[in-house]
N, C-alpha and C positions, 0 to 999 in steps of 0.2 A: 394496284393493277388497273390498267385501262379497261373499260367496260368492252371494247371490241376484242380484246385478248380473252376475255371471261366468256363472251359469246362464242368465240371460236372453240374453245376448250369444251363447252356443253355439246356443240354442234358436233365435234369429232367423236365424242362419247356415245353419242346416238349410233353411230356404225355398228355397235355391239348389238344392236336389234335389227340389223338389216343382213339379209341372207341372200345367196345367188338364187335366182329363179322365183323369188316372191313377188307378189304384186304390191308395190310401194306407193304410198300417198306422200306427197311433198307440199307443205304449207307454202307461205309466203312471208317477206319481211327480211330484216337484216340478219338476223340470227340463222335463218334459213338459207340465206346466200352462202354462209359459211358451210353449212351442212352439204349444200350442193356441190360445192368445190371439193370438200372431203370425200364425197361419195365418188366423184370423178377420179381422185387420186388414188382412192382405195383399190380400184379394180373390180370392185363387186358390182355384177350386173343383174339387177331385177329382171324378171321376165317382163313386167309392165310397170310403168311409172305414171301415175296422175297427177297432176298440178293443180293448186288452187287458186293460181291466179295467171295472166298472161306474163306478168312479169318474171313467174317463176319458169313458166314454160319457154321463156326467151333464154333465161340464165341456164336452165338444163340443155337446151339445143346448143348453147354457145360452148359448151364442154363436151359435146358428142353424145348426150343422152337423149334418147327419143322419148317423146311423151304421147300417150294414148288418150282417148276420151274415156271418162268412167263409164259410159254405156256399153262399151266395148271391152270391159275388163270383168274378171271374177271378183270376188269380195276381196277388198284391201286388206292385206295381212297387217301392215304396220303403217301408221301415219305419223311423220314427223313433223312438228310445227312449233313455233314459238308461242308467246303469249305478251300481253300487256300487263296483266296483273293474275296472279294465282294464289289461291289461299290454301289453308291447310286441308281443307276437303277436295283439292284439285280441281275445284271449280274455278273458272277463268272470266276474264274479260279479254276480248279480242277484237280485231277490227280497226287498229290504228292506221293499217295500210289499206282499208276499204275492202279487203277481201273476205269478210266474215262470212257471207252467204254461202260461198263455194267452200270455205274452210269448213263451215258447219255440216255441208253436204258430205265431204269426204270423211270428216271424223264420224259421222253417223254411219257410213258405209264400211268402216274399218274396224277390224278385229281388236286392235291395239293403238292407242293415242299416246305417243311418246312426246311430250312437252320439253323443249329445251330452252334454258333461260338462264341468265345471270341472277344473282341473288337480289338484285334490287327490285325484280318482279314478284317477289314474295310478299304478302300482305296479310293482315289478320282480318280485315274487312274489305271487300270488294268496293270500288267506287271513286278512289282518290283520282284514278285516271278516268277521264270523261268516257262515258260509256257510249259506243258507236250504235247506231240504229240504222239499217237500210231501208229505205221508204219509196214507194213509186212518187214520181215527182209531182203529180196532181195531187196528192195527200199531204205534202210537205206542211203546210200551216194547220192542217187538222191534227195531223200527228202530233206536231209541236205542242198544241193545246193541251193534248191528252197526256203528253209526257209532263208538261208543266203542272198538271193536276196531280200527278204522282210525287210532286216535291222536287224534281229536278229543273235544271235550266238549259234547255235545248239550245243549240246554235247550229246553224246550218253550215256546213263544211263547204263553203262557196267554191265553184271552179272544180270541185271532184265528181267525176262521173264514174260509176263501178263499172266492172266488167259486164255487168248485166244490164247497164244502162240507166241505173237509178242514182239517187242522192243519198248523202249521209247527214244525219242529225247527231252531233255530239252533246250528250246529255251531262252536264256537270252538276256537282253538288249531291250526288246520291250515295247514300250510305246503304250498301246492298247487302243486309244481314241474311235474309233468306232468298237466297239467289234462285232456287228452282221457282218459288212464287213469283219473283220479279220477272224472270224469264217468261213464264206463262203468260202473265199479265200483259206484258208489252207485246209479245208476238200475237196476242188476241186483238189487239187495235187494228182496225181496217186501215190497209194501206201500208202497214209495216211488211216488209220483205222478212227480215230476221233482226234479232238483237243480238249485239255482241256478247251477251251472258251464255257462257258455255257451261251449264250446270248439268243438263240432260247428257250431253256430250263432253263430258269433264275427261280430263288426262286420266290415264291408267299408270303412266310413269312420269315423274318428274325428274329430269336431269339437271342439276342447278350448280352452276359453277361460282365458286367462291374464292376470295383471296388465298385460302389454305387448302384448295383442292376441288375436285368435282365430286358431287355425292348424287347417287341414284337412289330414288325413293319410289317405291311401289306401293299401291294402295290395295 
């Protein structure tokens, strides 16, 4: 079964967690695009919707769904987003689309985080997917040296500017056994805006689509 079909199945299942009148957080990326379309088709209308990227804001607007600023909303009831990797503890790597900082803010502001993914995203140890780190531009070289000292190989994602006006370093060859410790260590480097490890803001629910069906796992 094609990966796009699996992503769409996971995205549609997430509607089970969306109710009329709630405050909904919407992430970013290809799986979320399927969720946005499914939400529009469902007729369910949240009270407020907040989005983790300008791309998602535009996608929501294109199907007639209005987005509000997080500062103007109550606590987010449910946040729906994808991931690049997720382990058995529901810790994730996110940021392949360079929206990790806004994704982490909305995840932290949400009562429930629903992660939608196809089975290829499940891993035993995080790190095969290069770890994104959003950095202040003037700190790029300094942060890269600190990341090198941690055992990774940082590469500047040239030509990419985040919605916050910053740059992305992708750290290759890290085996992230203790995700909370690594998240804290990298976030403490001066010049780092945030790291794409979601351990503190891990998922509460994983909706994973496989060849033989869609499974909903709650921690």
